[in-house]
C-alpha positions as CSV (number, residue, x, y, z in Angstrom):
1,M,-19.2,28.0,-17.9
2,S,-21.7,25.7,-16.2
3,A,-23.5,26.6,-13.0
4,T,-22.0,23.7,-11.1
5,R,-18.4,24.8,-12.0
6,I,-19.1,28.3,-10.9
7,A,-20.6,27.1,-7.7
8,N,-17.6,24.8,-7.1
9,R,-15.3,27.8,-7.5
10,Y,-17.2,29.8,-4.9
11,A,-17.2,26.8,-2.5
12,K,-13.4,26.4,-2.9
13,A,-12.9,30.1,-2.3
14,L,-15.0,30.0,0.9
15,Y,-13.2,26.9,2.1
16,R,-9.9,28.6,1.7
17,L,-11.2,31.8,3.4
18,M,-12.4,29.8,6.4
19,G,-8.8,28.4,6.8
20,E,-9.7,24.7,6.4
21,D,-10.3,24.5,10.2
22,P,-12.8,21.6,10.6
23,K,-14.7,23.0,13.4
24,K,-15.0,26.5,11.8
25,T,-15.9,25.0,8.4
26,R,-18.6,22.7,9.9
27,A,-20.2,25.7,11.7
28,C,-20.0,27.7,8.5
29,L,-21.8,24.8,6.6
30,E,-24.6,24.8,9.2
31,Q,-25.0,28.6,8.8
32,L,-25.1,28.3,5.0
33,Q,-27.7,25.6,5.3
34,T,-29.8,27.8,7.6
35,A,-29.8,30.5,4.9
36,R,-30.5,27.9,2.2
37,A,-33.9,27.4,3.9
38,L,-34.9,30.7,2.4
39,F,-35.3,28.9,-0.9
40,D,-37.9,26.6,0.7
41,I,-40.1,29.6,1.6
42,E,-42.0,30.5,-1.5
43,P,-42.2,34.3,-1.1
44,A,-38.5,34.5,-0.2
45,A,-37.5,32.2,-3.0
46,K,-39.4,34.3,-5.5
47,V,-37.5,37.4,-4.4
48,L,-34.1,35.7,-4.4
49,I,-34.5,34.1,-7.8
50,S,-36.2,37.1,-9.5
51,P,-33.8,39.1,-11.8
52,V,-35.9,42.2,-11.3
53,M,-35.8,42.3,-7.5
54,P,-33.2,44.7,-6.1
55,Q,-30.0,43.2,-4.8
56,D,-30.3,45.2,-1.6
57,L,-33.5,43.3,-0.8
58,K,-31.7,39.9,-1.5
59,K,-28.8,41.0,0.6
60,K,-31.1,41.9,3.5
61,L,-32.8,38.5,3.3
62,F,-29.5,36.6,3.4
63,D,-28.2,38.9,6.1
64,A,-31.2,38.3,8.3
65,A,-30.9,34.5,8.0
66,L,-27.1,34.6,8.6
67,V,-27.4,36.9,11.6
68,A,-30.1,34.5,13.0
69,A,-27.6,31.7,12.4
70,K,-24.9,33.7,14.3
71,S,-22.5,33.7,11.3
72,S,-19.3,35.5,11.2
73,D,-18.8,38.9,9.5
74,E,-16.5,37.3,6.9
75,L,-19.2,34.8,5.9
76,R,-21.8,37.5,5.7
77,A,-19.4,39.5,3.5
78,F,-18.7,36.5,1.3
79,I,-22.5,35.9,0.7
80,E,-22.9,39.6,0.1
81,A,-20.3,39.4,-2.6
82,L,-22.0,36.4,-4.1
83,V,-25.3,38.4,-4.2
84,S,-23.5,41.5,-5.7
85,A,-22.1,39.3,-8.5
86,G,-25.6,38.2,-9.4
87,R,-25.1,34.6,-8.4
88,V,-28.0,34.1,-6.0
89,D,-29.4,31.4,-8.2
90,L,-26.3,29.3,-7.6
91,Y,-26.6,29.4,-3.8
92,P,-28.2,25.9,-3.3
93,I,-25.6,24.3,-5.6
94,F,-22.8,26.3,-3.9
95,V,-23.9,25.0,-0.5
96,D,-23.9,21.4,-1.8
97,S,-20.4,21.9,-3.3
98,F,-19.2,23.3,0.1
99,A,-20.6,20.3,1.9
100,R,-18.9,18.0,-0.5
101,L,-15.6,19.7,0.0
102,L,-15.9,19.3,3.7
103,N,-16.7,15.6,3.4
104,E,-13.7,15.1,1.0
105,A,-11.4,16.9,3.5
106,A,-12.7,14.6,6.3
107,G,-12.3,11.5,4.2
108,V,-16.0,10.9,3.9
109,V,-17.5,9.6,0.7
110,N,-21.1,10.4,-0.3
111,A,-23.1,7.5,-1.5
112,D,-26.6,7.4,-3.0
113,V,-28.5,4.2,-2.1
114,I,-31.4,3.7,-4.5
115,T,-34.0,1.0,-3.6
116,A,-37.3,-0.1,-5.2
117,V,-39.2,0.5,-2.0
118,T,-38.5,2.5,1.2
119,V,-36.3,0.4,3.6
120,D,-35.9,0.9,7.3
121,A,-32.8,2.5,8.8
122,A,-31.4,-0.7,10.1
123,V,-31.0,-2.1,6.5
124,V,-29.4,1.1,5.3
125,A,-27.1,1.1,8.3
126,S,-26.1,-2.5,7.6
127,L,-25.4,-1.7,4.0
128,T,-23.4,1.4,5.0
129,T,-21.3,-0.6,7.4
130,S,-20.6,-3.2,4.7
131,L,-19.6,-0.6,2.2
132,E,-17.3,1.2,4.7
133,K,-15.5,-2.1,5.4
134,M,-15.3,-2.9,1.7
135,L,-13.9,0.5,0.7
136,G,-12.0,1.3,3.9
137,T,-13.5,4.8,4.2
138,K,-16.3,6.6,6.0
139,I,-19.5,6.9,4.0
140,Q,-22.4,9.3,4.2
141,V,-25.5,7.7,2.7
142,S,-28.6,9.4,1.2
143,Q,-31.5,7.1,0.3
144,Q,-33.7,7.4,-2.8
145,V,-36.6,5.3,-4.0
146,D,-37.0,4.2,-7.7
147,A,-39.9,1.8,-8.2
148,E,-38.5,0.9,-11.7
149,L,-35.7,-1.2,-10.0
150,L,-38.4,-3.8,-9.1
151,G,-36.2,-5.1,-6.2
152,G,-32.6,-5.0,-4.9
153,F,-30.6,-1.8,-4.8
154,V,-28.1,0.4,-6.6
155,V,-25.3,2.3,-4.8
156,R,-23.6,5.3,-6.5
157,L,-20.2,6.3,-5.0
158,G,-18.9,9.2,-7.1
159,N,-18.1,7.6,-10.5
160,R,-18.5,4.0,-9.2
161,M,-21.8,2.1,-9.2
162,I,-22.8,-1.1,-7.6
163,D,-26.0,-2.4,-9.3
164,M,-27.7,-5.3,-7.5
165,S,-31.2,-4.5,-8.8
166,L,-33.6,-7.0,-10.1
167,K,-34.3,-4.8,-13.2
168,T,-30.6,-5.1,-14.3
169,K,-30.5,-8.8,-13.7
170,L,-33.8,-9.3,-15.7
171,D,-32.4,-7.1,-18.5
172,A,-29.2,-9.2,-18.7
173,L,-31.2,-12.4,-18.7
174,S,-33.4,-11.1,-21.4
175,K,-30.4,-10.1,-23.6
176,S,-28.7,-13.5,-23.1
177,A,-32.0,-15.4,-24.0
178,A,-32.3,-13.3,-27.2
179,L,-28.9,-14.5,-28.4
């Protein structure tokens, strides 16, 4: 079974455990993201990812982060179970899956906006507003830069894609000229 599928199952289990209360689940997500910062600290990440490090040490690291984030006992017990199952490597994917579940429950769609160069926030906000009107739903945007696009933008919304990039237009023109 793939790591993403396993992480999705853990995320769904935690979502059900939290009782689907929006306020409680949002607080839970913030606490999970605080503990996720352990993976950004090189010595902590080495301990967490290492298969030879004792699970007790990994549990203590997570527990310290979750206590600092003022998490509930049930959340700490859930993460302890995840560590005991040897699934620490899935933690970042699990947190992303949990965030996606919360967004879906709130009717928010995640969108990746890919541009050739970095654009200012006003342009992204304008594009977000246009997409929300077009789709009739709230959108949470993350921005990426891909210089290969040459110009324009690409928007990915789940399994949909809006490609307004110069690269795609030039490729289409090149193919039609070759015919």
